[in-house]
C-alpha positions in Angstrom: -0.1 0.2 -0.2 1.0 3.5 -1.1 0.4 6.9 0.4 1.6 9.6 -1.9 4.9 7.9 -3.1 5.8 6.0 0.4 4.9 2.9 1.4 3.5 2.7 4.8 6.9 0.8 6.1 8.6 3.9 4.7 6.4 5.8 6.5 6.4 4.5 9.8 10.3 4.1 9.9 10.3 8.2 9.1 8.2 9.2 11.7 9.9 6.8 13.8 13.1 8.6 12.7 12.0 12.0 13.4 10.6 11.0 17.1 13.5 9.3 18.0 15.7 12.7 16.9 13.1 15.1 18.4 14.0 13.0 21.9 17.3 14.2 21.2 16.6 17.3 20.6 14.4 18.3 23.9 17.0 17.7 26.4 20.1 19.9 24.5 17.3 22.6 24.2 16.8 22.4 27.9 20.3 22.0 28.6 21.0 25.3 26.6 18.4 27.2 28.5 19.6 26.2 31.5 23.3 27.4 30.7 22.2 30.7 29.6 19.7 31.1 32.7 23.1 30.1 34.7 25.5 32.9 32.7 22.7 35.7 33.6 23.0 34.5 36.7 26.6 34.8 37.3 26.0 38.3 35.3 23.5 39.3 37.8 25.8 38.7 40.9 28.6 39.8 39.9 26.6 43.3 38.6 25.1 43.7 42.2 28.1 42.7 44.1 30.3 45.2 42.4 27.6 47.8 43.4 28.0 46.8 47.2 31.6 47.0 46.9 31.6 50.0 45.0 29.6 51.2 47.3 31.3 50.1 50.4 34.5 51.7 49.1 32.9 55.1 48.9 31.7 54.8 52.2 35.5 54.0 53.4 36.7 56.8 51.7 34.2 59.4 53.5 32.2 59.8 50.1 29.1 58.8 52.0 27.9 60.5 55.1 28.5 58.2 58.0 25.8 57.5 60.4 26.4 56.5 64.0 24.2 53.6 64.3 25.5 52.6 60.5 29.1 50.8 61.1 29.0 48.0 58.3 29.6 50.3 55.3 27.0 48.5 53.5 23.6 50.2 51.9 20.3 49.7 53.7 19.0 48.0 50.4 19.5 47.4 46.8 17.2 50.3 45.7 19.8 52.6 47.2 22.8 51.4 44.6 20.2 52.7 41.8 18.9 55.9 43.5 22.3 56.9 44.4 23.6 59.0 47.9 24.8 62.5 48.0 28.6 62.5 47.8 29.5 64.3 51.1 33.0 64.7 49.8 31.9 67.1 46.9 32.0 71.0 47.5 28.5 71.3 45.4 25.1 70.5 47.5 23.2 67.7 45.9 25.3 65.8 44.2 24.8 62.2 43.9 27.4 59.0 43.3 25.4 56.2 41.6 26.8 52.7 41.7 24.2 50.4 39.3 21.8 51.5 36.6 19.2 49.0 37.8 18.9 45.9 39.5 19.0 42.9 37.5 16.7 40.3 37.4 17.1 37.3 38.7 16.9 34.5 36.2 15.2 31.8 38.1 12.6 33.7 39.9 9.8 32.1 38.7 7.1 35.5 38.6 8.7 38.2 35.9 6.2 41.2 37.5 7.8 41.1 40.8 10.3 43.8 40.9 14.2 43.0 40.6 14.6 44.2 44.1 12.1 42.2 45.6 13.7 38.9 43.4 16.8 38.5 45.3 17.7 36.7 49.0 19.7 39.4 51.0 22.2 38.9 53.4 23.2 41.5 56.2 26.5 42.0 57.3 26.0 40.3 60.8 24.2 37.1 59.2 26.4 34.1 59.3 27.7 32.9 55.7 26.2 29.2 56.0 22.9 31.0 57.3 22.3 34.0 55.5 19.5 36.4 56.9 18.4 40.1 56.3 19.1 43.1 58.3 19.7 46.4 58.6 22.1 46.3 55.7 22.9 44.2 52.5 26.4 42.8 52.3 25.5 40.2 49.8 22.5 39.3 47.5 21.8 35.1 46.7 19.2 33.7 44.1 16.4 32.5 46.2 15.9 29.5 43.8 16.3 26.0 45.1 17.7 24.4 42.2 20.9 22.6 41.3 23.4 24.0 38.7 25.3 21.8 36.1 28.3 21.9 38.3 26.6 20.1 41.1 26.3 23.5 43.3 23.0 24.8 44.3 22.2 28.0 42.8 22.0 30.0 46.4 25.1 29.4 47.1 27.0 30.5 43.9 
């Protein structure tokens, strides 16, 4: 029996080969997506951590007005890195120092409508590294994803 120039056997074999190839493509596409998300996570963490370090350097160099109750030298929240702070070393009044243009999104955060500043886990200066907790400042950030990276390390520990 022929169906448009092909026998039924040829048609079944062709469909089986296509199905087999499709099962090989889907996992590699998922792997490529995960690699892209991991690269995006690394960039985002690097960007935010660079902003936090720049804020700390400015505080150490007395470019940020020091408050008696704040001794760590880290910003109170991530939005401060974008909004900027008044440059205490500038002779002109109202001059600001900015540390980030915007807060990067967490690529593993499930809800795209959540503002980026609310997506990240925050670790305060006084918080232990093995049990990060929020506090009066932002010393470090981490993703709140419970997934594990391709390298076997949980994304929270990156």
